[in-house]
C-alpha positions, -999 to 999 in steps of 0.1 A, spaced: 300 518 -72 330 494 -69 329 457 -75 343 433 -50 372 421 -73 406 435 -79 417 450 -112 446 426 -114 423 396 -114 428 387 -78 399 387 -54 398 410 -24 380 406 8 361 439 7 327 438 25 299 440 -1 262 445 5 235 442 -21 218 475 -30 181 479 -25 158 464 -51 154 483 -84 138 475 -117 167 490 -136 200 475 -147 231 490 -164 247 468 -191 283 471 -201 296 450 -230 334 448 -233 363 425 -243 393 416 -223 424 406 -243 442 375 -232 478 383 -242 490 347 -236 466 334 -263 463 366 -283 425 365 -283 396 385 -270 374 374 -241 339 389 -246 320 398 -214 289 415 -202 286 432 -169 251 437 -153 253 465 -127 226 476 -103 210 509 -112 227 541 -99 223 546 -62 233 571 -35 252 543 -18 289 542 -22 312 512 -20 315 477 -33 285 455 -42 284 417 -44 296 402 -78 285 369 -93 308 356 -121 286 336 -144 295 310 -170 270 303 -197 280 267 -205 284 250 -238 269 268 -268 260 300 -250 274 335 -251 277 367 -230 241 377 -237 228 343 -226 208 341 -194 201 378 -195 171 372 -172 195 361 -145 218 391 -149 188 415 -149 172 398 -119 204 398 -98 210 434 -108 175 444 -98 182 429 -64 214 449 -59 240 424 -70 263 428 -100 270 399 -124 298 393 -149 289 370 -178 320 357 -196 318 343 -231 340 312 -238 353 317 -274 354 283 -291 326 268 -270 301 296 -275 271 299 -299 294 294 -329 292 257 -322 256 257 -336 265 275 -368 263 253 -400 296 254 -419 
């Protein structure tokens, strides 16, 4: 399965069709490193379950908003994945759940 986004961060115009509905989702937690700011960018990728179909699938890039994190809104990621669409949930370090921690 390929995502409809290039590895260099640029978007491509590959055709992408949602996979058939499935109750399963694959989760991949990872961190990008932003070299210009020397910090990690946590992310979670929800992928549709394995399928015989090859090729790209639609990708939603999701932002959790103030005070959230990459695991926020998991119901959306799982729901989109179950309907054949991948979603990437990016955590915004500095405006994530650490805002609500008492110092």
